[in-house]
C-alpha positions in Angstrom: -9.7 23.5 -8.7 -12.2 21.2 -10.4 -12.1 18.4 -7.9 -10.9 20.3 -4.8 -7.4 19.0 -5.0 -5.5 20.5 -7.9 -4.9 24.0 -9.2 -4.7 25.6 -12.6 -2.6 28.6 -13.4 0.4 27.6 -11.3 3.9 27.6 -12.8 7.3 27.0 -11.2 8.5 30.6 -11.9 5.4 32.2 -10.3 6.4 34.4 -7.3 5.6 32.8 -4.0 3.3 35.6 -2.9 1.2 35.3 -6.1 0.9 31.6 -5.7 -0.1 32.1 -2.0 -2.9 34.4 -3.1 -4.3 32.0 -5.6 -4.1 28.9 -3.4 -5.2 30.4 -0.1 -8.2 32.0 -1.8 -9.4 28.7 -3.2 -8.6 26.7 -0.1 -10.5 29.2 2.1 -13.4 29.3 -0.3 -13.9 25.5 0.1 -13.9 25.8 3.9 -16.4 28.7 3.8 -18.7 26.8 1.5 -18.8 23.6 3.5 -18.9 25.3 6.9 -22.2 26.9 5.8 -23.6 23.7 4.5 -22.5 21.6 7.6 -24.2 24.1 9.9 -27.3 25.0 7.9 -28.0 21.5 6.5 -26.2 19.1 8.8 -28.2 16.0 8.1 -28.9 16.5 4.4 -25.6 14.9 3.3 -22.7 13.6 5.5 -20.3 14.7 2.7 -20.7 18.3 3.9 -19.0 17.6 7.2 -16.5 15.3 5.5 -15.5 17.9 2.9 -15.4 20.6 5.7 -12.9 18.5 7.7 -10.7 17.8 4.6 -11.0 21.4 3.5 -9.7 22.7 6.9 -6.7 20.3 6.6 -5.9 21.4 3.1 -6.2 25.1 4.1 -3.9 24.5 7.1 -1.4 22.7 4.8 -1.4 25.8 2.5 -0.8 28.1 5.5 2.1 25.9 6.5 3.6 26.1 2.9 3.2 29.9 2.6 3.9 30.9 6.2 7.0 32.9 5.2 5.1 35.4 3.1 2.1 36.0 5.5 1.7 38.4 8.4 2.4 36.6 11.6 -0.6 37.7 13.7 -3.2 37.0 11.0 -1.5 33.7 10.2 -1.7 32.6 13.9 -5.3 33.6 14.2 -6.4 31.9 11.0 -4.7 28.7 12.1 -6.6 28.9 15.4 -9.9 29.3 13.6 -9.2 26.4 11.3 -8.1 24.2 14.2 -11.3 24.8 16.2 -13.5 24.2 13.2 -11.5 21.1 12.1 -11.8 19.5 15.6 -15.5 20.1 15.7 -16.0 18.8 12.2 -13.9 15.7 13.0 -16.0 14.9 16.0 -19.2 15.0 13.9 -17.6 13.1 11.0 -16.4 10.3 13.3 -20.0 9.7 14.4 -21.3 10.0 10.8 -18.9 7.2 9.8 -20.0 5.1 12.8 -23.6 5.5 11.8 -23.0 4.8 8.2 -21.1 1.5 9.0 -23.7 0.1 11.4 -26.3 -1.2 8.8 -23.5 -2.8 6.7 -21.8 -4.5 9.7 -22.2 -8.3 9.2 -22.1 -9.2 12.9 -25.2 -7.0 13.4 -27.3 -8.6 10.7 -28.2 -11.7 12.8 -31.5 -11.6 14.8 -29.5 -12.1 18.0 -27.6 -9.0 17.3 -30.6 -6.8 16.6 -30.7 -5.4 20.2 -27.1 -4.2 19.9 -27.8 -2.6 16.5 -30.8 -0.7 17.8 -28.9 0.4 20.9 -25.8 1.5 19.0 -27.9 3.4 16.5 -29.7 5.3 19.1 -26.5 6.0 21.1 -24.7 7.2 18.0 -27.5 9.4 16.9 -27.4 11.1 20.3 -23.7 11.5 20.1 -24.0 12.9 16.6 -26.5 15.4 17.7 -24.3 16.5 20.5 -21.4 16.8 18.0 -23.5 19.0 15.8 -24.1 21.3 18.7 -20.3 21.6 19.2 -19.8 22.2 15.5 -22.5 25.0 15.5 -20.7 26.5 18.5 -17.4 26.4 16.7 -19.0 28.1 13.7 -20.6 30.7 15.9 -17.3 31.5 17.8 -14.9 31.3 14.9 -16.8 31.5 11.7 -17.1 35.2 11.3 -13.5 35.8 12.2 -12.4 33.1 9.8 -14.5 34.6 7.0 -12.8 38.0 7.7 -9.3 36.4 7.5 -10.3 34.4 4.4 -10.9 37.7 2.7 -7.9 39.6 4.2 -5.1 37.1 4.4 -4.6 36.1 0.7 -4.4 39.8 -0.3 -1.8 40.4 2.4 0.7 37.8 1.1 4.0 39.5 0.2 7.4 38.6 -1.1 9.2 36.7 1.7 12.1 38.6 3.3 14.1 35.4 3.2 13.7 32.1 1.5 12.8 31.0 -2.0 11.3 33.7 -4.2 9.3 31.5 -6.6 7.1 28.4 -6.3 9.5 26.0 -8.0 12.3 26.9 -5.5 9.9 26.7 -2.6 8.8 23.3 -3.8 12.3 22.0 -4.0 13.1 23.0 -0.4 9.8 22.2 1.3 8.6 19.1 -0.6 12.1 17.6 -0.5 12.1 17.7 3.3 8.5 16.4 3.6 9.2 13.5 1.3 12.4 12.6 3.1 10.7 12.7 6.5 7.8 10.5 5.2 10.2 8.1 3.6 12.4 7.9 6.7 9.3 7.1 8.8 8.3 4.3 6.3 11.8 2.8 6.5 11.6 2.9 10.3 9.1 0.1 9.8 6.4 1.2 12.3 4.1 -1.4 13.7 2.2 -0.1 16.7 -0.9 1.9 16.3 0.5 5.2 17.6 3.5 5.2 15.2 1.3 4.2 12.3 -1.0 7.1 13.1 1.9 9.5 13.1 3.0 8.1 9.7 -0.6 8.8 8.5 -0.2 12.4 9.6 3.1 12.7 7.7 1.4 11.2 4.7 -1.3 13.8 4.7 1.2 16.7 4.9 3.1 15.2 2.0 0.0 14.6 -0.1 -1.5 18.0 0.5 1.8 19.7 -0.2 2.2 17.8 -3.5 -1.2 19.0 -4.6 0.2 22.6 -4.4 3.6 21.8 -5.8 2.6 19.4 -8.6 3.3 21.8 -11.4 6.9 22.1 -10.3 7.7 18.4 -10.8 7.7 16.0 -13.8 4.3 14.5 -14.4 5.8 11.0 -14.1 7.0 11.9 -10.6 3.6 13.2 -9.3 1.7 10.4 -11.1 3.6 7.8 -9.1 4.3 9.4 -5.7 0.9 10.9 -5.1 -1.2 7.8 -5.6 1.3 5.8 -3.5 1.0 8.2 -0.6 -2.8 8.3 -1.1 -3.0 4.5 -0.8 -0.9 4.6 2.3 -3.3 7.1 3.8 -6.2 4.9 3.0 -4.7 1.8 4.6 -3.5 3.6 7.6 -6.9 5.3 7.9 -8.5 1.8 8.0 -6.1 0.7 10.7 -6.8 3.9 12.8 -10.6 3.6 12.3 -10.5 0.0 13.5 -8.4 0.9 16.5 -10.6 3.9 17.5 -13.8 1.9 16.7 -12.7 -1.0 19.0 -11.8 1.5 21.8 -15.1 3.3 21.4 -17.1 0.1 21.5 -15.2 -1.3 24.4 -15.8 1.9 26.3 -19.6 1.8 25.6 -19.7 -1.9 26.4 -18.0 -1.4 29.8 -20.4 1.4 30.7 -23.4 -0.7 29.7 -22.2 -3.6 31.8 -21.6 -1.3 34.7 -24.9 0.7 34.6 -27.4 -1.8 33.2 -26.0 -5.3 33.7 -29.5 -6.9 33.2 -29.5 -5.7 29.6 -26.0 -7.0 28.8 -27.0 -10.5 27.9 -29.2 -9.1 25.0 -26.6 -6.8 23.8 -23.5 -9.0 24.1 -23.7 -10.9 20.8 -23.8 -7.8 18.7 -21.1 -6.0 20.7 -18.7 -8.8 20.8 -19.2 -9.7 17.1 -18.6 -6.1 16.0 -15.5 -5.9 18.2 -14.2 -9.1 16.6 -14.9 -7.7 13.1 -13.0 -4.5 13.8 -10.0 -6.5 15.0 -10.1 -8.5 11.8 -10.3 -5.3 9.7 -7.3 -3.9 11.6 -5.3 -7.1 10.9 -6.3 -7.1 7.2 -5.4 -3.4 6.7 -2.1 -4.0 8.5 -1.3 -6.8 6.1 -2.2 -4.5 3.3 0.1 -1.8 4.7 3.0 -4.3 4.8 2.5 -5.0 1.1 2.3 -1.3 0.4 5.5 -0.6 2.3 7.4 -3.2 0.2 6.1 -1.6 -3.0 6.9 1.9 -1.7 10.6 1.0 -1.0 10.9 -0.4 -4.6 9.2 2.8 -6.0 11.5 5.2 -4.1 14.6 3.2 -4.9 13.6 3.2 -8.6 12.9 6.9 -8.6 16.0 7.9 -6.6 17.6 10.0 -9.3 14.3 11.7 -10.1 13.6 12.4 -6.5 17.0 13.9 -6.0 16.6 16.1 -9.1 13.1 17.1 -8.1 13.7 17.9 -4.5 17.2 19.4 -4.4 17.3 21.8 -7.3 14.3 23.9 -8.5 12.9 23.1 -11.9 14.1 25.0 -14.9 
């Protein structure tokens, strides 16, 4: 797992329980590593929290893939630990992104916008510190238990009582369904923010599953589908970030106007300029997604035979 995404040593004929041990062990190790860094050195590098958040998502995806060969109670408790840590890390990461984007925001570079930049920086630092407290609390309440399950659960994976016995067969069943669900959602032509966000979630599940199942499919298949799904996630993430950013700024603006109306005239240029910029970014990312969608439909139609072969029958 050189880059945190891909695995070595996996083959289509590997027993499911053996693949589960390898993959869960590595996914859990990533979470443990970055949880310690995010708690012990929270402001040394924002990547610690970012990698923790992504690591919990990948670990949860692995649990979803191998749920059939894991003891139910341990599986449920491990999911709970990961969910609590992920949500706390997500809160901290959102404020990290907010802070990182402020200095580069063009609407805040003018002298008239400096009061808003100073205000938002101070506000976001306060929110980030509060989020760090919640992350520390999550680590204190769930970290020790997660570490225990991270040691115990991979070793307790067993041959599933029912279902595919090897990784290739499991890939054909699970990834076939994920890809069909994702493709159906793309073809439904979503346009509102809520449906686009749901498509982004489906894209994450598809992408993280393909990182596990890649050795089971032709290289040409993974080399085209994976980057296409990754690009969709990037564009949909930009849309979601702009929507959330506008909602957050609007909420802060409304509170400022209600509680300190005398200060609003100084803060207004920066606030309003930043809100306009986020709206423009959302529109640009939406246009990018429309282009991506057209390319995706061409890609899938062109790969129809390969997709059917890869997701209906297990590899030889």
